[in-house]
Structures are given as C-alpha cells and as structure tokens.
N, C-alpha and C positions, 0 to 999 in steps of 0.2 A: 655168676657172670651171665652175661647176656648172649645168648645163641645167636646164630645166622637168622633163624626164623624170627626172634625178637626184633632183631635189626630190621629186617624186612617189614614187619607190623609197623614199626616206628617211622620207618621212612614212608610207607603208604599213609599212614596217619598224618604226617606232615604234608605229603603231597594232597592228600585230600582236603586238608585244612586250608593249603594255598588256593586249592582250587574252588572252594567254598567261598573264601575272601575275595578271588578274582570275581567269580559270579555275581556275588554281593555288591562290589565296587561296578561291576558293569551294570547291574540292573538300577542302582541309584545314580549312576554316572559318577565319573571321577571328580570329587569335590575341587581337587587342583584344576581340572580341566574346565569345570563348570565356573570357577572363580576367572580364570583366565577369559573365558568367554564374555562372562559378564562385564568385565574390565574392558575387553574390546568392544563390547556393545555399548557401553556409557561413552567411550570415545567416539563411536559412530553416532550415537544419539545427539551428543553435544554438537558435533559437527553439522549433522542433518538440521538441528535447532537453530545454530547460527547461520546455516545457508538459508533457512525459511526466514529467519528474521531480516536478513539482508535484503532478500527478494521482496519481503513485504514494505521494508523501508524504500526500497528503489521504487515500488509500485506508488506508494504514497507520494513520493517526491515527483514522479512523472504526473502523476493526477493533479497534484497540486500546481504543477506547471501548465498543464492543459487548461485547468480552470482559470487561472491567471490569464493565459493567453485569450480563452473565450471572454472574459471580463473585459480586457482591453479592447477587442473586437466590438463587443457590445456598446462600449463607452463611447469608442469612436464613431460608431454608427448613431449613437444618440446625439452625438456632438455635432455629427453633420445634418442629422435631422433638424436639431435645433438651429443651426446657421441658416439652413434652408428656409424654416419658418420665419426667422427674423427676415431674411431676405425677400421673402413673399410679401411680408408685411410691410415692409419698407417701400415695394413696389406698389403695393396696394394704396399705401397713403400717398406716394407722389402722383399715383394717378388721380386719386381723389382731389388732390390740391391742384392738378392740371385741369380736371373738369371744373371745379369750381372758379378757377382763374379764367377759364374760357368764357364762361357765363358771367364774368366780372362780378363775382361774391367771393368773399374771403371766408377761410376757414376759422371757426372760432375756436379751434383748438389751440392751446399755447403749446411751447417746446416743452413744458412741464407735462402737460397732457400727453405729448407724445412719448414722452419717457417712461410714463406710467404705463401705456399701452404697451411700449416694448418690453417692460419688465413682466408684465401681467399676461 
C-alpha cells in the first residue's frame, strides 16, 4: 500500500507537472486566448479596412464633384470669352461698314463672307 510519504511525493509530482504546464502555456501564450485575440483583430481589421474604403470613395466623389465644378466654370468662362470675341468682331464689322458708307464706298463682302468670318 501507499504510505503517507508516497502520497506526498505523488501530490508534489502532480503539482510540479501542473506548474510546468502552466509555465509552458504562459510562455507560448494560451492558444485559446491567442485565437480569441486573432478573431477580435480580424473584426477590427475588417472594420478599419471598410472605413478606409468608405473614406477613399468619399474622397474620390468629392474630387470628382470639384473637378466637374471647375470644368463648368472654365466652360462658362470660355463661352463668355467666345461671346465677347463675337461681339467685338460684330462691332468692328459695323464700324468698318460705317466708315465705308461715310466715304460713299460699299463693302465688297457679302452676307456669306460675313458668316464665314464669324465662324472662323
């Protein structure tokens, strides 16, 4: 039969084994805790990636809207400049026709010539 001393040796052996297992588990990290940490990290990483993607899409949308607005402004300015050039040309033509009529001369340009000048 087992004596008291044998029982104490077995208890000390079991306690030592548990202590070694605990030290081993702590040194490598508890696998279940690591698994839970990785699962939490995956959720955080997916969330941050989705937020970054949403922010990038918003930035692109804002940049597109800004570029469209700038294009509209430039187009409006170009149309205004074109209209001003047409008005200036029209004024110059009328001024030239007035000078010719004051000198009793006629302009040899026809309406078709005038249209060609306006288009070019």
